[in-house]
N, C-alpha and C positions, 0 to 999 in steps of 0.2 A: 852696499856698494862693494863690488869686487876689488880686491887689492891687485889682482893680475890684470894687465892690459892685453888687448888683442892688437899686436903690432902689425901694421898693414903698409905694404909698399904698393905703389900704383905704376903700372907700365902703360904709357899712352895717356898723357894728361890733357884730354880733350874735354868736350862738353859733358860727357857722362861722368868723368872724374870730377869735374867742377861741381856738378849736382851732388855727387856723393860727399865731397868735402864740405860743401855748404850745408848739406843736410845734417851731417854729424855735428857741426857747430851749432846749427839752429835748434836741434832737438836734444842737445846734450844734457839739458836740465829738465827734460820732460818728466812728469810724474809717472810712476810705475803703471798706473791705470789709464794713462792718457791714450787717446786715439791718434796715432801718427800716420799720415798718408804714406802708403807704400810699405808699411811695416805691420806685421801681425802682432808683435809684442815689443814693448820698450825694453823689457828685460827678458832675455832668453838664456836659460841655463845658468842664471846667476850673473850674466854679463849685461850691463846697461849700455845704452848708446854711448855714453861718455867714456866707456872703457875701450873704445876704439881709438887707437893712437897711430897716427901716420909716421912712417919712418923714412921713406924715400920716395922720390918721384923720378920717373925715368921717361925721357922723351928725346926727340931728335931735333926739335924746332929751336932755332936760334932765339926766338922770343921767350923761350921757357927755360932752357938749360942755363944753369948758373944762378937761378933765382930761388927764392923760397917757394915751396909748394903753394902757400897762401896767395902769392902774387901770380904764379904761373897759371893758376886756374882761370884767371881773368885775361890772360894774354891772348893776342890775336893768333890764330883765327877763331879762337873760342868765341862763341856768341850766345851761350845759354843765358837764360834769365838770371840776373843776380838778385837773390832773395835774402842774402845774408852777408854781412861783412865778416870775413874770416881774418882774425888777427894773425900776425906772424907766427908760424908754427915751428920755426927752426928745423925745417925739413928740406934738405937740399934736393935740387933738381939736377940730375946728372944725364950725360949723353948716352943714349941707348944705341943699339945696333941697327944697321941698315944694310945688312948683307943681301937682301933680296930687292933692294932699291926702294924708291918712293912711290912708284906708280904714276901713271900719266896725269891724273887729276890732282893728286896730293902735291906733286912737284910744282904745280902751278900756283899753289896757295901758301906754301911754306918754304923756308930756306933752311937747309940742314945746318946744324950748329957745327962750327969747325972743331977740329981736334979728334983725338982717338975716342973709341968707345970706352966707357968706364968699365971697371972690373965688377960687373953686376953681382956675380956670385959672392965675391969677397964683401961687397957692400951689404948684401942681404945678411950675410953671416955677422958682420961687424955691428949692424944695427939690430941684430936679434929679431929679425922680421919673422912673424908667424904665418902671415898670409900674403900672397901676391895676387893683386887684382889686375888682370890683363885687359886693357881696353885698346889693344892693338887693332888698327884698321885691317879689314880682311880683303881689301881691294875689290869688294863686290861692286863698288861704284866704278870699277875699271873693267867692264865686261870684255871678254875676248871677242874678236870680230866674228860675225856670223858667217859661216862657210856656205857657199852656194853649192858645194858638192853634196850629193846624197850620201846618207849613211850607208856603209857597206852592210850587206845582209850576212848573216852567219850561216847561210846554207852552204853546204860543202865543207864546213869546218868540223873537225873532230871534237866531240865534247870532252870536257875535262874528265868526266867519269870514265869514258872509254880509255883515255890515256893513262889513268891511274889504276885501272883494273889489273890486279895481280895475274901473273901467268898461272896456268892451271897446275904447273909443276914447280915446286920450290927448287931454286938453283943450288942450295945447300941446306944443311941442317939449321943454319941461323936465319935463313930467308923464309919468312912465314907468309 
């Protein structure tokens, strides 16, 4: 067993994060030669599954912020299958940033936690986090409206190569 832990923070504690945290708890005592679904090796480079230690959870949802990560992974609107009881981890859930908004659909299912954004950089340093796993939504479920306008053709446009072609004569000795 490794003496060093891999200290992991999670940004966006939704269904994928729930599965990750449950999986680490469920397989933490797996034998070195065990076959674990989704993993090629129980021990990789001297690190066992149990060597993964969570340091911080970052989210914006009022149902998660202020709770322990072990509780937040089961909070609404998460609905992933619960396959493992995760004991209290003493890992705080803090409020993340929402500078680009929530998106049309996400804003219909969550309420943004009140208060300011936590000082994420300071917290990552203070918790000596090694790895940050980002499960931020990409707003792909928020597709832009389809335009009825045809795409403009590029006929008549000057190519970038033509614009970047150097003049035949240098302007000075430094211009090549």
